[in-house]
C-alpha positions in Angstrom: 0.0 0.0 0.0 1.3 3.4 -0.9 1.9 5.7 2.1 0.7 9.3 2.2 4.3 10.4 2.0 5.1 8.3 -1.0 1.9 9.6 -2.7 2.9 13.2 -1.9 6.3 12.6 -3.5 4.8 11.0 -6.5 2.4 13.9 -7.0 5.3 16.4 -6.6 7.3 14.5 -9.3 4.4 14.5 -11.6 3.8 18.2 -11.1 7.5 18.9 -11.7 7.4 16.9 -15.0 4.3 18.7 -16.2 6.0 22.1 -15.5 9.1 21.0 -17.4 7.0 19.8 -20.3 5.1 23.2 -20.4 8.4 25.1 -20.3 9.9 23.0 -23.0 6.8 23.5 -25.2 6.8 27.3 -24.5 10.4 27.5 -25.6 9.7 25.5 -28.7 6.8 27.7 -29.7 8.9 30.8 -29.0 11.7 29.6 -31.2 9.2 28.9 -34.0 7.8 32.4 -33.7 11.0 34.2 -33.2 13.9 32.6 -35.0 16.4 34.8 -36.8 18.5 34.3 -39.8 20.9 31.5 -39.7 24.5 32.0 -40.7 26.3 29.5 -42.8 27.1 27.7 -39.5 23.4 27.3 -38.8 23.3 30.2 -36.3 19.7 31.5 -36.1 19.4 34.7 -34.3 16.2 36.4 -34.8 13.3 34.7 -33.3 14.4 31.9 -31.3 17.5 32.5 -31.2 16.9 32.7 -34.4 16.1 36.3 -34.9 12.4 36.9 -35.2 13.2 37.7 -38.3 9.3 38.2 -37.9 10.1 37.1 -37.1 15.2 39.4 -36.9 15.9 36.9 -38.5 13.9 33.9 -38.3 11.3 33.5 -35.8 12.3 30.5 -33.7 12.1 27.0 -35.0 13.5 23.6 -34.0 14.5 22.6 -37.5 18.2 22.4 -38.2 20.3 24.8 -40.1 18.0 27.6 -41.1 16.5 27.5 -37.6 19.2 25.9 -35.5 19.0 26.9 -31.9 22.2 28.7 -30.8 22.5 30.9 -27.7 24.9 33.8 -28.3 27.3 34.3 -25.4 26.4 37.5 -23.6 29.1 40.2 -23.4 30.1 41.7 -20.1 27.6 44.2 -18.9 28.5 47.8 -19.4 26.7 50.9 -18.0 23.4 51.6 -19.7 24.1 54.3 -22.2 20.5 55.2 -22.9 17.8 57.4 -21.4 14.6 56.5 -19.7 11.7 55.8 -22.1 9.0 58.4 -22.8 5.7 57.7 -21.0 3.3 55.5 -22.9 2.5 51.9 -23.6 2.8 49.8 -26.8 -0.4 49.3 -28.8 -1.8 45.9 -29.3 -3.9 46.5 -32.4 -3.8 44.0 -35.3 -5.2 43.8 -38.8 -6.4 40.9 -40.9 -5.0 42.0 -44.2 -1.9 43.7 -45.5 -2.7 47.4 -46.1 -3.4 48.5 -49.6 -0.3 49.7 -51.5 -0.4 53.5 -51.2 3.2 54.7 -51.3 4.8 56.2 -54.4 7.3 53.6 -55.5 9.3 56.2 -57.4 9.7 58.5 -54.4 12.2 58.4 -51.5 11.1 57.6 -48.0 12.9 57.9 -44.7 12.1 56.1 -41.5 13.1 57.8 -38.3 13.3 55.8 -35.0 13.4 58.2 -32.1 14.9 55.9 -29.5 16.0 56.2 -25.9 19.6 55.7 -27.2 19.4 58.4 -29.9 17.9 58.9 -33.3 18.3 56.2 -36.0 17.5 57.4 -39.5 16.9 54.8 -42.2 16.8 55.5 -46.0 14.0 53.1 -47.2 14.1 51.2 -50.5 10.6 51.9 -51.8 11.1 50.9 -55.4 12.8 47.6 -54.5 10.6 46.6 -51.5 7.3 48.5 -52.0 5.2 46.1 -49.9 7.6 46.3 -47.0 8.0 50.1 -47.0 4.2 50.5 -47.5 3.6 48.3 -44.4 6.1 50.2 -42.3 4.5 53.5 -43.4 1.1 52.2 -42.4 2.2 50.8 -39.0 4.2 53.9 -38.2 1.2 56.1 -38.9 -0.8 54.0 -36.6 1.8 54.4 -33.8 2.4 50.7 -33.8 6.1 50.9 -33.1 5.8 53.7 -30.4 6.9 52.7 -26.9 8.2 49.3 -28.1 11.4 47.7 -26.9 14.0 46.3 -29.1 14.0 42.8 -27.6 17.1 41.1 -29.0 20.8 41.9 -29.5 23.0 39.2 -31.0 26.7 39.4 -30.3 28.0 36.2 -31.9 27.7 34.7 -35.4 25.5 37.6 -36.6 25.4 41.1 -35.2 22.0 42.6 -35.2 19.5 44.5 -33.1 16.0 43.2 -33.5 12.9 45.4 -32.9 9.3 45.8 -34.0 7.4 43.6 -31.6 5.0 45.4 -29.3 5.0 42.4 -26.9 8.7 42.6 -26.5 9.0 38.8 -26.6 9.8 38.1 -30.3 6.4 36.5 -30.9 4.3 39.5 -31.8 3.1 40.8 -35.1 0.5 43.0 -36.9 -1.8 40.1 -37.7 -0.9 40.0 -41.4 2.2 39.0 -43.3 3.9 40.6 -46.3 5.8 39.1 -49.2 9.6 38.7 -49.4 11.2 41.3 -51.5 14.5 42.5 -52.8 16.4 39.2 -51.9 18.8 39.8 -54.8 19.8 43.3 -53.6 23.2 44.1 -55.0 24.4 44.9 -51.5 24.1 41.3 -50.5 27.3 39.6 -51.6 28.6 36.2 -50.5 25.7 35.8 -48.1 26.8 38.9 -46.2 24.3 41.4 -44.9 26.6 44.5 -44.5 26.6 46.8 -41.5 23.9 49.4 -41.9 21.4 47.0 -43.5 17.8 47.0 -42.2 15.9 43.8 -43.0 12.8 41.9 -42.1 12.7 39.1 -39.7 10.5 36.1 -40.5 9.5 32.7 -39.4 11.8 30.9 -41.8 8.9 30.3 -44.2 8.4 32.2 -47.5 6.5 35.5 -47.3 6.1 35.4 -43.5 7.4 38.8 -42.5 5.3 40.9 -40.2 6.5 43.9 -38.2 9.7 42.6 -36.7 12.9 43.8 -38.3 16.6 43.9 -37.5 19.4 46.5 -37.9 22.8 45.1 -38.7 25.6 46.8 -36.8 28.4 44.7 -38.1 28.8 42.6 -41.3 26.8 39.4 -40.7 26.8 36.2 -42.7 23.2 35.2 -43.4 21.3 33.5 -46.2 19.5 36.0 -48.5 16.1 35.2 -47.0 15.4 38.4 -45.2 14.0 41.3 -47.1 16.6 44.2 -47.1 14.5 47.4 -47.2 16.6 50.2 -45.8 20.0 51.5 -44.9 21.0 53.2 -41.6 22.5 56.7 -41.7 26.1 57.4 -40.5 24.8 59.0 -37.3 22.3 56.1 -36.8 25.2 53.7 -37.0 26.9 55.5 -34.1 23.7 54.9 -32.0 23.7 51.2 -33.0 27.4 50.8 -32.1 26.7 52.4 -28.7 23.9 49.9 -28.1 26.0 47.0 -29.1 28.9 48.2 -27.0 26.8 47.8 -23.8 26.4 44.0 -24.6 23.6 41.6 -24.2 21.9 39.7 -21.4 22.0 35.9 -21.1 19.3 34.1 -23.1 15.9 34.1 -21.6 15.0 30.5 -20.8 11.5 30.8 -22.1 11.8 33.0 -25.2 15.5 32.5 -26.1 15.9 36.3 -26.4 19.2 37.9 -25.6 18.0 41.3 -24.7 20.4 44.3 -25.0 21.8 45.6 -21.7 21.0 49.1 -23.0 17.4 50.3 -22.5 16.4 50.4 -26.2 12.9 51.7 -26.6 11.4 53.3 -29.7 9.7 56.3 -28.3 8.4 57.3 -31.7 8.7 55.9 -35.3 7.8 57.9 -38.4 8.0 57.3 -42.1 8.1 60.4 -44.3 8.3 61.0 -48.0 11.4 63.0 -49.0 
């Protein structure tokens, strides 16, 4: 006959196993949603540790290579070089369909990210990536990016800052997806996304970009699977270097995110026609 103490221990073990299973499943789902682009070594940084490339690069996934799980080693923590965020909360609005194309593909557009760490100006490639630029113009006009944290900084394999998720987890998006564009951009040579590139994160699947994007602060080897849609200005690169210099935190056990030590919040995002 099982004693009360044995039964208590059995129930405790079962509870522990259920908790572990839930945590493992949560990590798996987070990786699928957040994985970033993988390098030639299979390093995925946006999204699960892949970058949410909707996911910075890929939203996380358990598959090998394109979505391999690699935890970047955090750099030593430096003083926070950024200011406190402006008052306000991210919006949670979503939409069922991609907004109708309304930008002038022949015009020049600039995206300005007014962050707690300084202003980052991005020259957008409207003619080469019209759906992407149109979506960012739409979302910026809705205040979608305002008060959102840049939730991932990668410091090994690829070197990017990932932003664009109001939830701050790497799993969020606007409710719709946009097509991949400009994957044969002349700036992408030998599977290198050069420093200054701004590109879409995705789930690792075709045409799965949403609102998450990444800014490359150092040349990074990635497959040409992430829509390059802008280039950071010289002054903006100084801000990115400052953020990168503060290092990243250890990977979150649930989401896989390696958050920047710097307090990187987009107080306001705007897209303007030049």
